[in-house]
N, C-alpha and C positions, 0 to 999 in steps of 0.2 A: 433624615438622610438615609439613603439606601445602604443596606448592610452589605459589606464585601463578602465574597465567598470565604468560607471557613477552612481554607487550605492554603498551602504555600508550596511552590515548586522548589523552594529552598530546603524543604524538609528531606534531608538526604538519608536519614534513618529509615524513613518509609520508602524512599526511592530505591534503596539498594538492600532492603531487608531480605530479598530473595537470593542474594549472592553472598557466598562465604568470603572470607579474607583472601583465600587463594584464588577464587574466581575474579575478585576485584583486581588482584595483582596481574592476572593474565590479561584482563580487559585493559588495564592501564598500559601494559607493554604494547598491546596491539594499537591503541590509539596514539601512543607516543611515536610508533613507527609511521603512522599516517601523517605526522608532521613532515614527512619526507615522501611526497606523493610519487616522485620518479622511482624511488626505491621500491615502494609497494606495488606500483603498476608494473614495474619490471618483474617483480615476484609473481604477479598474476600471469603475465605473459610467459614467463619461464615455466610456470606450472602447466600451462596449456601445451607448451612444446614438449615438456617431459611426459605428460599423459599421452601425447601423440606418438612418442617413440617408445612408450612402455616403461619409462623409469618409475621407480616406486616412491612417488611423492605424495600419494594420497593421504598417508598418515599425518604428514606435516601440515598439509592444507586443512585437514579435518580438525586438528588440535588448535588451529589458530583462527584464520578469518572465517572458515566455515562454522566453527563452534560459536563464534560471536553472532553471526547473522542468520543462521539456518537452524531449523528445528531437528533435522535429521535427513537421512537419505530416503526414507519411506514413511508412509502414514503411521505405521506401527512404531517406528523409531521416534516419531514426534509426540506420541501420547504422553510420555512422562513430562515433557516440557509443557504440554497443554494443561495437564493436571497441576503442575507447579504454578503456572500463571493464574489458574483459576483459584488457587488457595489464597491469592492476594487480590482477588476480585477482578482480574483481567481475563477477558475472553480471547479466543484465538480465531484466526482465519487460515486454513490450510491453503497455501499458495504454491502450486506446482510450478517451479521456476526454471524449468528446462526450456531453452530458447534455441532459435537458429535452425529449426527443422524446415526443410524446403520441399519435401516430397509428400505425396498423398498419404503414404503409410505413417509417416511421422505425425501428420495432422490427426489422423484417425486415432493413433496411440495416445496423443495428448488429450483428445476429447474423452477417450475412455478413462484416462487417469483423473481428469476433472470430474467425470461422473462418479468415480470412486470417492472423491472428496465430498461430493454431495450426499452420497450414501452415509459416509462417516458423520457428516454434520447432522443428518436426520436423527441419528441415534445418540449423538454426544451433545448434551446441553452446554458443554463448555465451548462449543464452536458456534459463533454467532452468525457467520455468513459463509458462503462460498465465493470464489473469485476466479476469474481467468482473463487472459488477454486474447482478443480475436486473432492477433498475429501468431498465436500458438496453434491455431486450428485452421488457418487459411493462408494462402499465398499472398503476401503483402504486395508483391509486384502486380499481381492480378487485381487486387483491390484498388491499387493506384490507377491502373488503366481504366477501371470502371468509373472511378471518381472523375478522371479526366475525360470521360465519355469517348474513349477510344474504341475502335471496332475490335470485337473479340472473335476468335476462331470458335468453331463448334466445340473443340476440346476445352477451350477456356471457359465457354459458357457452361459446360457441364461441370467443370471444376468449381466455378463460382456457385452454381446451384447446390453442389454437395456441401460446400463450406457454409452456405446459408442454412442448409438443413441441419448441419452439425450444431450451429449456433442456436437455432430454434429448439432443437432437441434438448440442449442443456437448459434453456429457459423453461421448457415444459417440465423437465425432470425436477428442477428447483421448485416450481409451483406445486407439483404433485407431492413433493416431500416437505413442503412448507419451509423451505430453506431460502433465505434471502441471498441474492446472487449479485455480486459486484462485477461489472464489466469495466476493466481498466482502460485508461486512456491510451491513445496511440498518436503517431505523428500526423500532422494536419493534412498531409497529402493523401491520406486514405481514411481519416477520421469521419468524414462525411458519410461514407458507406457504413461504418460502424454505428454512427448515430441513427441512420435509417433502420438498421437491424434492431438496435436497442429500443427505438421508439415502437416498432412493431411488437417486440417482446412485451413492452409495458402495456400496450393496448390489449394484448391477449391475456396477460396474466396478472395485471395490477388493478383489477376491477374492485377488489375488496380491501387491499392494502398494498404497500410497496413490496414487491418480490424482486423484480429486476431493477437494478440501479445503473445509471450511466455515470460516467466520470467527467467532470468539468475542470479543465486545466486553466486556472485563473491567470496564468501569465500571458495568455492570449488576449489581445485587445478586444476581441469580439465575444469573449466567453460570458460576460455578465449578461449581455443581450441574449445570447443563446440559452442561458439558464432561464431567463424570464420568458422567452419564447416556449421553452419546454414546459414550464408551468402553465402557460396559456393553452398549449395543446392538451395537457392533462385535464384541464377544466373543460375544454370544448369536447373532448372525446370521452370524458367520464372515467378516468383512471387516476391512480395515485402516482405521483412522480417520486422515484427514488433517485437522489442526487448525492454523489460522492464528490466532495470538493478537494482538490489538491492545488498546489501552486504550479506544478508542471515538471516534466521529467526529461524534456528533449530540447533544452534551450539552445545549446550549441548547434545541434543538428538542424533545428528549425531555422536559425539565422543563416547557416551555411547553405541550406536548401533554397531559401529565399534569394540569397545573393547569386547562387548558381543559375536560378531560373528567371532572374530579373523581377521577381515578385516583391511586393511590399513586405517588410519585416512584420510578422504577425504578433510579435512579442512586445509586451510593455517595455518602454525605454529604460525603466529603472525598477529596482527591487521595491522601492517605496510605492510605486504605482501598482505593482503586483500585490503588495500587502494590502493596499487600500481596496483593490478590487476583491481580494479574498474576503476581507472583513465585511465589505458591503454585501457579498454573496451570503455570508453567514446570517446577516441581519435579514436579508430577503427570505431565506429559507425559514427562519424562525417566525417571521411575520406571516408566512404562508403555511404554517405548521398543519393546518387542517387538510392540506393537499400534498405537502412535501414531507418526505422522510429524508433525514440528513445523516451522512457519514462525513465527518470532518477529518480528512487525512492530513494532519499537520504536525510538525515538530516545533512550530513557532509558539513560544510561550505566550506572547501577546495575544495571538488569535485564540489559543485554547482558553486563556483567562476570559477573553471577551465572550466566547460561546458559553462558558460556565455562568457568567453574569447574566447573559441573555435568558438562559433557562430559568434562573431564579427570578429575574425581572418579569418574565411572562407567567410566572406561577406554575411552571411545569415541574412535574416530579423529576428528580435527577435520574431516576430509573425509567423514564419514559422511553419506550422502545422505538420511538420515531427519531431519536437523536443518539448518535454514537460518536465518540472521540476515537481516532485511530492513529497508531504509530507503527513503525517497523520494529520487528524483534531485534534486540541488540542495540537499540538507539532510544534516546530521550526517555529513559526510565524515570527521571524526576517528574516528567509530565504524566506519563501513563499511570504510575503507581500512586501518586498523590491524588490525581483525579478519581481513580478507582476507590481509594480509601474514603474519599469525600462523598461517595455514593453515586457518581456519574457512570454511565455506560462507557466502558473502555475496551477496545479490542486491539490486539497486536496481529499484524501480518506475520505469518510463520512460514517462510519459504522452506521448501524441501525438494529433494531430488538427488540423483547420483552426483557425487562431488564433481567429477570432471565435466558434467553437463550443466552445472549451475555456476560455473566460473564467470560467464558473462554477467550474471546477476551480481556476483561478488565484486566484479570489476566496477559496476555502477555504484555499489555501496562505498568502495574505496574513493571513487571520484567525488561522491557526495560529502565524504568526511575529510578529504585531503586538505593539507595546508594548515598553517598556524592560525589563519583567520576563519577556518571552516568549522563544521560541526565537531570534528575530532577535538579541537581545542576546548570547546565548551564541555564536551563529554569528559575530557581529561581533567579539567579544573574541578568538576563535581566529584569525580572519583578520588582525586587527591584530597579534597576536603573531607570526604567520608572516611578515607583511610586514616587521616589525622584525627578525626573525631573518635574513631574506634580505638586508636592507639592511646588516646587521652582518658579512656574509661578506666575506672579503678579496677585493678585485678584482685579478685578474691581467691584466697588459697583454697585448694580442693581438700575435701575431707576424706581421708582414707577409709 
């Protein structure tokens, strides 16, 4: 009989060893608030309004939702968090999470900051990857026009070319610095353009190993086929495929867009179908490990346990650099820290940026966690269990 992996996501002592009792209490309070999504979303919205009119709310946001989900406002501020995570075997990814820039100067500034994260990753062994979103360095409305094959003006063509050059410059920098680079997923109405750029980046820089990684959002019905097509292209063109798997980030937007445009809904009809596609993609990647490097971006305990078993079943070292487990900072610590203690490669996305400019990111984390049936409820249950466990421990008198 095959031996089961020697770890458990129910080991809460390992899961929360990095947090003091006070930290756990603060986290408990935040996740309890997330049982009331309207209240928390209103708080995010009011914070945006307060920043807009200059009210001093920065300290409040920083001590609460920002503290939970972000590493700091700058790369320097993130370093203590990076070091803390590494003490428990968990690597980090600096994720510059400023969004919503629409002008060329903003795109250039974002690309420069992403370049700084690559320089930091080159010299810091605790940083396993770099990461960015194309929507941070390019006009998404322009990308949408290109995907729809609409006619571009001369100025738009020049803007598109500059965006593509910024993208390729980041891929080139990652290759020169030997830093693996994740390109995050986008909405389907311009993802095709992103895929073309990433494919070209892989053909240029993945000849010896996976440096550039594309993201496959498995809630899309066509994504398993696209993953297999990408592997076929890698074989045909002689490069290594870097694949980051996620379930998906834009479900409501995708369905609303399909309804508004009269297109077919691109998303699987049920979560079970998405889970099945995700797990089949894990199996496909491990079965093609000679050609595919994998980052599994999942908070789902079932999928993480499956991947751990697949590694052991295939006789792969748990520290094989071709396979990483990935979760977001501030979430799913029972998954991250138990996998890391068991010897698997684990990395946390560590978002950072000026507080008022990462509010859209924080808003999405609230959406992801909100409600009594959401992630917040699972997080809260585990935190309560750990607080009860700590309270039950024998208290030894201190010796003066």
